C-alpha positions as CSV (number, residue, x, y, z in Angstrom):
1,M,10.6,0.2,-14.2
2,S,6.9,0.1,-14.6
3,Q,4.3,-2.7,-14.6
4,L,0.6,-3.1,-15.5
5,D,-0.5,-5.4,-12.7
6,G,-3.5,-7.7,-13.3
7,D,-2.7,-8.4,-17.0
8,Q,-1.5,-11.9,-16.3
9,A,2.2,-11.0,-16.6
10,S,4.2,-10.9,-13.4
11,G,7.3,-9.0,-12.3
12,Y,8.6,-5.6,-12.9
13,N,10.2,-6.5,-16.2
14,K,9.3,-3.6,-18.5
15,F,11.4,-0.4,-18.4
16,G,9.6,2.8,-19.0
17,Y,10.6,6.4,-19.2
18,N,9.4,9.4,-17.2
19,V,10.7,12.8,-18.2
20,G,9.3,15.9,-16.6
21,V,9.6,19.0,-14.5
22,I,9.1,19.5,-10.7
23,T,8.5,22.7,-8.9
24,G,7.4,23.5,-5.4
25,F,8.1,25.6,-2.4
26,R,9.9,24.9,1.0
27,W,8.9,26.8,4.1
28,Q,11.3,25.2,6.7
29,K,14.3,22.8,6.8
30,E,12.9,19.9,9.0
31,G,9.6,18.1,9.5
32,F,6.7,18.7,7.0
33,S,8.7,21.2,5.0
34,A,7.6,21.4,1.4
35,M,5.0,20.8,-1.3
36,E,6.0,19.6,-4.8
37,F,4.1,19.7,-8.1
38,Q,5.2,17.5,-11.0
39,M,4.2,17.1,-14.7
40,S,5.8,14.5,-16.9
41,A,5.5,12.4,-20.0
42,C,5.9,8.7,-19.4
43,E,5.6,5.2,-20.7
44,R,4.2,2.4,-18.6
45,G,3.6,-1.1,-19.7
46,S,3.9,-4.8,-19.4
47,R,5.8,-7.5,-21.2
48,R,5.4,-11.3,-21.2
49,A,7.6,-13.7,-23.2
50,F,6.2,-16.6,-25.2
51,D,6.0,-19.8,-23.1
52,P,6.8,-22.8,-25.3
53,I,5.5,-25.3,-22.7
54,T,2.0,-23.8,-22.2
55,F,1.9,-21.9,-25.6
56,V,0.9,-18.8,-23.7
57,N,1.3,-15.9,-26.1
58,A,3.8,-13.1,-25.8
59,F,2.8,-9.5,-25.5
60,H,4.3,-6.1,-24.9
61,I,1.9,-3.3,-24.0
62,R,3.0,0.3,-24.0
63,C,0.9,3.0,-22.4
64,R,2.1,6.5,-23.1
65,Q,0.6,9.2,-20.9
66,V,1.0,12.6,-19.3
67,E,1.1,12.5,-15.5
68,M,0.5,15.2,-13.0
69,Q,1.5,14.9,-9.3
70,V,1.3,16.7,-6.0
71,N,3.5,15.6,-3.1
72,G,4.0,16.6,0.5
73,V,7.6,16.5,1.7
74,Y,8.8,15.6,5.2
75,T,12.5,16.2,5.8
76,V,14.4,14.1,8.4
77,D,18.0,13.7,9.5
78,V,19.1,10.1,9.1
79,P,22.3,8.8,10.7
80,R,25.1,8.2,8.1
81,L,22.9,9.7,5.3
82,G,22.3,13.2,6.6
83,S,19.1,15.1,5.4
84,L,16.6,13.0,3.5
85,D,13.3,14.1,2.0
86,L,10.5,11.6,2.4
87,M,7.6,12.3,0.1
88,G,4.1,11.0,-0.5
89,G,1.3,12.1,-2.8
90,L,-1.2,11.5,-5.6
91,R,-0.4,11.1,-9.3
92,Y,-3.0,11.4,-12.1
93,G,-2.2,9.8,-15.5
94,L,-4.0,10.9,-18.7
95,L,-3.6,8.2,-21.3
96,L,-2.4,9.4,-24.7
97,S,-2.0,6.0,-26.5
98,V,-1.9,2.3,-26.0
99,D,0.1,0.0,-28.3
100,E,0.6,-3.7,-28.4
101,T,4.0,-4.3,-30.1
102,E,4.7,-8.0,-29.9
103,G,1.3,-9.8,-29.9
104,T,-1.9,-9.1,-31.7
105,N,-4.6,-7.2,-30.0
106,P,-5.9,-4.6,-32.4
107,G,-8.6,-3.3,-30.0
108,I,-6.4,-3.0,-26.9
109,S,-6.8,0.7,-26.7
110,D,-10.6,0.3,-26.4
111,D,-10.0,-1.6,-23.2
112,F,-8.2,1.2,-21.3
113,R,-9.6,4.2,-19.5
114,R,-8.4,7.7,-20.3
115,G,-7.4,8.5,-16.8
116,V,-5.9,6.6,-13.7
117,M,-5.1,7.7,-10.1
118,M,-2.0,6.5,-8.3
119,A,-0.5,6.9,-4.9
120,E,3.3,7.5,-4.7
121,I,5.8,7.4,-1.9
122,G,9.6,8.0,-2.2
123,A,12.7,9.4,-0.8
124,T,15.1,12.0,-2.2
125,K,18.8,12.6,-1.2
126,L,20.7,15.7,-2.3
127,L,24.0,14.5,-3.7
128,S,25.5,17.9,-4.6
129,D,24.4,21.5,-5.0
130,G,22.4,20.8,-8.2
131,V,21.8,17.0,-8.3
132,A,19.6,14.7,-6.2
133,L,18.8,11.0,-6.3
134,R,15.2,9.9,-5.9
135,V,13.7,6.4,-5.3
136,T,9.9,6.0,-5.7
137,W,7.2,3.4,-5.6
138,N,3.7,4.1,-7.0
139,Y,0.6,2.0,-6.9
140,G,-2.6,2.3,-8.9
141,L,-5.7,3.3,-6.9
142,S,-8.0,2.9,-9.9
143,S,-8.1,0.3,-12.6
144,A,-6.6,1.3,-16.0
145,V,-9.2,-0.8,-17.9
146,A,-13.0,-0.4,-18.0
147,Q,-14.5,-3.0,-15.7
148,D,-17.6,-4.3,-17.4
149,F,-18.8,-7.6,-18.8
150,R,-16.6,-7.3,-21.8
151,S,-13.3,-7.4,-19.8
152,V,-12.7,-11.1,-19.8
153,F,-8.9,-10.6,-20.1
154,Y,-8.7,-8.4,-17.0
155,P,-11.0,-10.0,-14.4
156,T,-9.5,-8.2,-11.4
157,G,-8.5,-4.9,-13.1
158,V,-5.2,-3.7,-14.4
159,Y,-3.2,-1.2,-12.3
160,H,-0.3,1.1,-13.1
161,N,2.4,0.2,-10.6
162,G,6.0,1.2,-10.7
163,V,9.3,1.5,-9.0
164,G,11.7,4.2,-10.0
165,V,15.2,5.5,-9.5
166,S,15.5,9.1,-10.8
167,A,18.2,11.7,-11.1
168,L,16.9,15.2,-10.4
169,F,18.8,18.3,-11.8
170,K,18.2,21.7,-10.3
171,L,17.9,24.5,-12.8
172,G,18.4,28.1,-11.8
173,K,19.1,29.6,-8.4
174,S,17.7,28.7,-5.0
């Protein structure tokens, strides 16, 4: 799930996709043990339903972008779970398009910056020889909209934040 925080819609209520490739290298089995590099195509956005009491309008913003990430990996042995990879790193998003699909805001793409920086933390658990489960949380470090006198709709900025559950599939040999 993904969310643009600061756009006056609350909650992680907009599903997005993230499809990509991860590569890296591992130099030991425990402790600070690996580096990862990721490139993906994704959609982040925000959704708010029409409120019939306050007449606040509905909107559905979709930001499609290419994201590149670098992570450090720290491997720990956790009771009952076994080996677990904890990760943390930086993610850069390059905006490709912004669409408003439910409301009317023809100039919405003019409000958004071309690039955003995010921090990400997560954990990965190997389920079998070629499949792993990853849980992540990322938080925007820079506002996704231009902060100037024209941004009356986003007074505190808009940030790409997300929580994710991913299945990772290993291709090729170790």
